[in-house]
LODO-928226 format. One line per 8 residues: number of its first residue (from 1); their letters; for each residue x, y, z of C-alpha. Coordinates in Angstrom, 2 decimals, m for minus. Layout:
<atoms>
NUM> A> X,Y,Z; ...
</atoms>
This chain:
<atoms>
1> XXXXXXXX> m7.10,13.19,23.72; m7.93,10.56,20.88; m5.44,7.12,20.85; m3.99,5.78,17.63; m3.95,2.69,16.31; m1.51,0.69,14.37; m3.99,0.61,10.98; m7.97,1.61,10.72
9> XXXXXXXX> m10.02,0.70,8.21; m13.31,2.91,7.04; m16.32,0.94,6.23; m19.58,2.72,4.37; m22.53,3.11,6.16; m25.37,0.70,4.79; m22.64,m1.49,3.03; m23.61,m4.76,4.51
17> XXXXXXXX> m27.44,m4.05,3.45; m26.31,m4.00,0.20; m24.03,m6.90,0.55; m27.30,m8.79,2.05; m29.21,m7.80,m1.11; m26.85,m9.58,m3.76; m26.57,m12.37,m1.89; m29.97,m12.88,m2.03
25> XXXXXXXX> m30.25,m12.27,m5.60; m27.38,m14.72,m6.28; m25.34,m12.35,m7.48; m22.29,m12.16,m5.06; m19.86,m13.66,m7.67; m20.96,m11.98,m10.81; m23.11,m9.05,m12.02; m22.68,m5.80,m13.44
33> XXXXXXXX> m21.17,m3.98,m10.66; m17.38,m5.31,m11.61; m17.47,m3.47,m15.06; m19.52,m0.30,m12.93; m16.37,m0.36,m10.35; m13.74,m0.44,m13.28; m14.90,2.40,m15.28; m15.42,4.84,m11.96
41> XXXXXXXX> m11.50,3.46,m11.27; m10.58,4.06,m14.53; m12.12,7.54,m13.99; m10.82,8.60,m10.88; m6.90,7.88,m12.00; m7.18,9.05,m15.40; m6.49,5.67,m16.69; m7.74,4.73,m20.38
49> XXXXXXXX> m8.22,1.20,m18.71; m9.01,m0.59,m15.70; m9.19,m3.98,m14.87; m9.82,m5.67,m11.30; m8.13,m8.85,m9.91; m8.61,m11.18,m6.86; m5.66,m9.25,m5.14; m2.81,m6.78,m5.81
57> XXXXXXXX> m0.68,m9.76,m5.97; m2.64,m11.75,m8.72; m2.62,m8.23,m10.55; 0.95,m7.90,m10.46; 0.83,m11.66,m12.40; m1.09,m10.65,m14.78; 0.27,m7.89,m15.87; 4.25,m9.68,m15.77
65> XXXXXXXX> 2.67,m12.44,m18.47; 0.63,m9.45,m20.29; 4.20,m8.25,m20.82; 5.83,m11.07,m22.13; 8.11,m11.94,m19.22; 9.06,m15.24,m19.05; 11.14,m17.39,m16.04; 15.07,m16.08,m15.88
73> XXXXXXXX> 14.08,m12.77,m16.96; 15.66,m9.81,m14.76; 13.25,m7.49,m12.97; 14.57,m4.32,m11.30; 13.04,m3.49,m7.84; 13.87,m0.85,m5.38; 15.44,m3.15,m2.28; 13.40,m1.27,0.42
81> XXXXXXXX> 10.03,m2.95,0.00; 7.67,m5.42,0.56; 8.84,m8.78,1.00; 5.72,m10.23,m0.22; 6.40,m8.57,m3.48; 10.10,m9.91,m4.24; 9.18,m13.41,m2.78; 6.12,m13.73,m5.41
89> XXXXXXXX> 8.42,m12.52,m8.20; 11.24,m14.94,m6.65; 8.33,m17.39,m6.86; 7.33,m17.52,m10.42; 11.23,m17.69,m11.15; 12.03,m14.12,m12.34; 15.41,m12.80,m11.56; 15.16,m9.61,m9.00
97> XXXXXXXX> 17.85,m6.53,m9.24; 17.34,m4.20,m6.32; 18.10,m0.82,m5.87; 19.21,0.70,m3.32; 16.81,3.70,m1.37; 18.05,7.70,m2.96; 19.40,9.98,m0.48; 16.49,11.78,1.76
105> XXXXXXXX> 13.59,9.64,1.30; 12.15,5.81,0.98; 12.20,5.49,m2.68; 13.93,3.61,m5.24; 17.62,5.71,m6.84; 16.47,6.29,m10.03; 19.85,7.69,m10.77; 21.70,4.21,m9.56
113> XXXXXXXX> 18.94,2.13,m11.60; 20.92,2.48,m14.91; 23.63,0.91,m13.70; 21.38,m2.06,m12.78; 20.39,m2.97,m15.94; 21.79,m6.04,m17.70; 21.28,m7.99,m20.93; 18.57,m10.40,m19.47
121> XXXXXXXX> 16.75,m7.05,m17.60; 13.34,m6.72,m19.26; 11.42,m4.42,m16.49; 11.35,m1.89,m13.46; 8.80,m2.28,m10.82; 8.86,1.16,m9.16; 7.08,1.32,m5.87; 5.57,4.67,m4.78
129> XXXXXXXX> 5.73,3.31,m1.05; 3.76,5.26,1.92; 1.88,6.97,m0.66; 5.01,9.13,m1.27; 5.94,9.83,m4.94; 9.04,8.08,m6.00; 10.78,9.48,m9.09; 8.53,7.61,m11.78
137> XXXXXXXX> 9.61,10.28,m14.65; 13.42,9.58,m13.89; 12.98,5.76,m13.96; 10.32,5.81,m16.98; 12.98,7.81,m18.64; 15.82,5.21,m18.03; 13.68,2.40,m18.80; 12.21,3.90,m22.16
145> XXXXXXXX> 16.20,4.89,m23.24; 16.69,1.22,m22.31; 14.09,m0.32,m23.70; 12.15,m1.61,m20.27; 8.66,m2.07,m19.12; 7.64,0.08,m16.50; 5.32,m1.44,m13.59; 4.27,1.10,m11.36
153> XXXXXXXX> 3.51,m0.55,m7.43; 0.53,1.92,m6.41; m0.73,m0.22,m3.45; m0.09,2.48,m1.56; m0.72,5.05,m3.90; m4.51,5.21,m4.82; m4.88,9.22,m4.40; m1.57,9.94,m4.81
161> XXXXXXXX> m1.11,13.17,m7.70; 1.90,13.49,m9.67; 2.24,17.08,m11.39; m1.46,16.76,m11.52; m1.41,12.93,m12.70; m2.29,9.90,m10.88; 0.17,7.61,m9.94; 0.17,4.48,m11.69
169> XXXXXXXX> m0.77,6.27,m15.03; 2.80,6.91,m15.99; 4.20,3.26,m16.94; 3.16,0.43,m19.18; 1.02,m1.20,m16.26; 0.49,0.04,m12.78; m1.72,m1.90,m9.91; m3.71,m1.07,m7.23
177> XXXXXXXX> m4.43,m3.48,m3.79; m7.76,m3.15,m1.88; m6.85,m5.07,1.24; m5.87,m4.06,4.59; m6.06,m0.54,5.70; m5.62,0.91,1.75; m7.77,3.82,1.62; m10.31,1.45,m0.12
185> XXXXXXXX> m10.71,m1.81,1.09; m12.92,m4.55,m0.13; m11.05,m7.40,1.78; m8.54,m8.51,m0.67; m8.64,m7.14,m4.15; m6.81,m5.21,m6.77; m6.77,m3.60,m10.07; m4.81,m3.26,m12.99
193> XXXXXXXX> m3.83,0.14,m14.92; m3.01,1.16,m18.47; m3.37,3.44,m21.07; m2.69,0.54,m24.11; m5.76,m1.04,m25.30; m3.61,m4.12,m26.50; m2.25,m4.69,m22.99; m5.61,m4.22,m21.53
201> XXXXXXXX> m6.85,m7.10,m23.96; m3.91,m9.13,m22.72; m4.89,m8.53,m18.97; m8.41,m9.20,m19.55; m7.51,m12.24,m21.54; m4.92,m13.47,m18.22; m8.14,m12.91,m16.29; m10.33,m15.20,m18.33
209> XXXXXXXX> m8.03,m18.42,m16.93; m8.74,m17.34,m13.05; m11.84,m18.17,m10.99; m13.95,m17.15,m8.55; m13.85,m17.15,m5.00; m16.04,m19.12,m2.86; m19.02,m17.09,m1.65; m18.38,m17.93,1.87
217> XXXXXXXX> m14.81,m17.05,1.64; m15.97,m13.58,0.77; m18.07,m13.41,3.66; m15.46,m14.58,6.22; m13.46,m11.89,5.26; m15.69,m9.04,4.93; m16.80,m9.84,8.31; m13.31,m10.23,9.62
225> XXXXXXXX> m12.60,m7.02,8.13; m15.87,m5.75,10.01; m13.78,m6.82,13.39; m11.25,m5.23,12.82; m12.50,m2.30,12.03; m14.84,m1.99,14.97; m11.74,m2.66,17.27; m9.48,0.26,15.89
233> XXXXXXXX> m12.20,2.65,15.70; m12.28,5.50,18.12; m14.70,4.35,21.02; m13.51,0.74,20.98; m9.72,1.75,20.61; m9.60,4.11,23.68; m11.65,2.35,25.82; m10.16,m1.55,25.67
241> XXXXXXXX> m8.02,m1.24,22.07; m5.38,0.83,23.54; m4.58,m0.96,27.04; m4.72,m4.41,25.41; m1.88,m2.55,22.95; 0.16,m1.65,25.81; 0.52,m4.29,27.61; 1.27,m6.34,24.44
249> XXXXXXXX> 3.48,m3.50,23.46; 5.74,m3.40,26.66; 5.61,m6.92,26.80; 7.32,m7.23,23.62; 4.53,m8.95,21.58; 3.45,m7.31,18.41; m0.54,m8.54,17.50; 0.04,m6.63,14.02
257> XXXXXXXX> 3.01,m9.17,13.44; m0.07,m12.03,14.57; m2.43,m10.49,12.08; m0.30,m10.30,9.04; 0.53,m14.30,9.78; m3.24,m14.97,9.27; m4.27,m17.43,6.13; m5.93,m14.58,3.98
265> XXXXXXXX> m2.38,m14.10,2.59; m3.27,m17.74,0.92; m6.17,m15.95,m0.54; m4.07,m13.14,m2.34; m1.54,m15.93,m3.57; m4.68,m17.79,m5.59; m5.19,m16.60,m9.44; m8.86,m15.59,m8.53
273> XXXXXXXX> m11.06,m12.99,m10.16; m13.18,m9.81,m8.22; m16.33,m10.46,m7.29; m19.29,m8.51,m7.68; m19.73,m8.14,m3.96; m16.23,m6.46,m3.60; m17.05,m4.35,m6.26; m20.16,m3.35,m4.87
281> XXXXXXXX> m17.99,m2.67,m1.42; m15.91,m0.50,m3.84; m18.53,1.49,m5.61; m19.48,2.56,m2.09; m16.43,4.37,m1.28; m16.20,6.32,m4.53; m18.22,8.91,m3.89; m16.57,9.71,m0.99
289> XXXXXXXX> m12.84,9.27,m2.13; m12.33,13.12,m3.26; m13.12,13.98,0.40; m11.33,11.17,2.36; m7.95,12.25,0.73; m8.93,15.99,0.90; m8.95,15.42,4.92; m6.29,13.18,5.35
297> XXXXXXXX> m4.15,15.06,3.23; m4.89,17.90,4.93; m4.18,16.59,8.33; m0.83,15.46,6.82; 0.46,18.63,5.78; m0.43,19.98,9.27; 1.37,17.71,11.11; 4.77,18.50,8.62
305> XXXXXXXX> 3.96,22.11,8.86; 4.71,21.55,12.88; 7.43,18.95,12.89; 10.92,21.10,13.58; 14.43,20.17,14.87; 17.14,17.92,13.79; 14.92,15.22,14.35; 11.89,15.96,12.36
313> XXXXXXXX> 11.21,12.85,9.53; 11.83,13.81,6.02; 8.80,15.60,4.47; 6.90,13.59,1.44; 7.58,14.88,m2.63; 4.23,17.05,m2.98; 1.58,14.84,m4.03; 1.49,12.55,m1.36
321> XXXXXXXX> m1.60,10.36,m0.25; m0.22,10.34,3.79; m1.01,6.59,4.14; 2.09,6.58,6.49; 3.70,8.74,8.51; 7.43,7.04,8.55; 9.61,8.26,11.25; 13.72,7.41,11.39
329> XXXXXXXX> 14.05,6.02,15.39; 18.17,6.12,16.55; 16.29,3.20,18.86; 13.20,1.46,17.19; 12.23,m0.40,19.86; 12.46,2.73,22.31; 10.81,4.87,20.52; 8.43,2.78,19.68
337> XXXXXXXX> 8.03,2.43,23.23; 8.00,5.96,24.18; 5.24,6.66,21.62; 2.73,4.06,22.89; 2.86,5.59,26.22; 1.99,8.79,24.64; m1.07,6.76,23.35; 0.11,6.39,19.74
345> XXXXXXXX> 0.94,2.76,19.05; 3.21,2.45,15.55; 4.11,0.15,13.21; 7.38,m1.49,13.47; 7.64,m2.10,9.75; 5.70,m2.63,6.62; 8.77,m2.86,4.14; 12.11,m4.03,4.98
353> XXXXXXXX> 15.55,m4.54,2.87; 14.58,m7.12,0.56; 18.69,m7.97,0.17; 18.20,m10.97,2.64; 16.30,m12.50,0.12; 18.60,m11.57,m2.62; 22.28,m12.07,m1.08; 22.85,m8.57,m1.92
361> XXXXXXXX> 23.96,m5.35,m0.12; 22.21,m2.22,m0.16; 23.13,0.26,2.64; 20.36,2.80,2.48; 17.59,m0.21,2.73; 19.55,m1.95,5.97; 19.49,1.50,7.83; 15.89,2.15,7.10
369> XXXXXXXX> 14.74,m0.92,8.16; 16.27,m1.21,11.06; 15.27,2.46,11.87; 11.77,3.03,10.56; 8.23,3.57,12.14; 5.10,4.02,10.53; 2.48,6.22,12.03; m1.05,6.07,11.10
377> XXXXXXXX> m3.37,8.93,10.60; m7.19,7.68,10.10; m9.43,9.61,7.83; m11.52,11.63,10.97; m8.40,12.74,12.82; m9.39,16.28,14.27; m6.81,19.36,14.03; m6.59,19.06,17.93
385> XXXXXXXX> m5.46,15.59,17.22; m2.59,16.72,14.67; m1.55,19.13,16.99; m1.25,16.31,19.60; 0.92,14.28,17.34; 3.03,16.89,16.48; 4.03,17.85,19.97; 4.78,14.45,20.74
393> XXXXXXXX> 7.07,13.93,17.96; 8.44,17.10,18.50; 8.99,16.22,22.07; 11.08,12.97,20.71; 12.83,14.52,17.82; 15.75,13.69,19.89; 15.17,10.27,19.66; 14.98,9.78,15.97
401> XXXX> 17.69,10.24,13.04; 18.27,12.70,10.70; 16.57,11.90,7.47; 19.15,9.76,5.39
</atoms>
């Protein structure tokens, strides 16, 4: 039976050859692939305009400037969130106001959001965490009534559909991320989505002040991505990666923590433009995105149909892309080890209770912080492998919490 890695990255066949041709022609940084990729992403998501940036974090920074926000303005976020997002806002001297998670899931409580709005509140960042759609319609309704800018953090949710409409297209802005194990990986990179021509032109103006990355940095990062894809691929992970994960996991050392601490984070923090090489890589995914999401969603739906008992994880709202499968553990370390011994290398967390950065208390976010484990469903997962996952999760249902 297949062993399941923490994360997996899909690489298109023939991609290295295309990158070599770009390098030989001297078009790694500049070229027409960028505009083609932006146009393709606009068509895929249904957004009126799409502008590529050097990272998701850079895309967010451009959005905040285009929205006219200034240091000292308040921005509402979900308390249970990727801490890098909150840290980036604090670094730019915005005041961050957390709202706790709503009942039964992992997303912002839209009904509690309005009470957090103050005289200095200017925007709300609505995160579709783990690819599961948040209550974006409810958030937009409150925001429109109170004159706030709505920014959708769709970093996890490429392919997530809400009532037939793509995530990231409901607010004033949305942004995507193309790093890590995101469905489309260009070794760092991001995209701003908007339906306003005026706001789009402001984003493009902001991009003019950004610089292109060094070509050697681009090549180095892509080679690193190839290595990670190989290590977590089906054959190598079964033979070597999984035994190493067991040794590391049972000894208390998590290699994913080491991976997250590597210097590519510094690359994401810089104000960089999206390169022609990254656009070429991104375009290689576009023809297969629908096929990939269809396969992923079929696996996710098959898994949740088979889960039963009081320990079953909360099912995502309709339209999820099943980027990650979150579980709630009574004892996270114990459940992690139980899963690992069954061939499932879970993530100990991606989002956290960001109250520690903000000196606030958010009980539901705190519970998710200490309880959540995440499963990865690779795009090439087979039906019998999904059935195996369901069997193991049902066997361990007593180790899991009820939905919060």
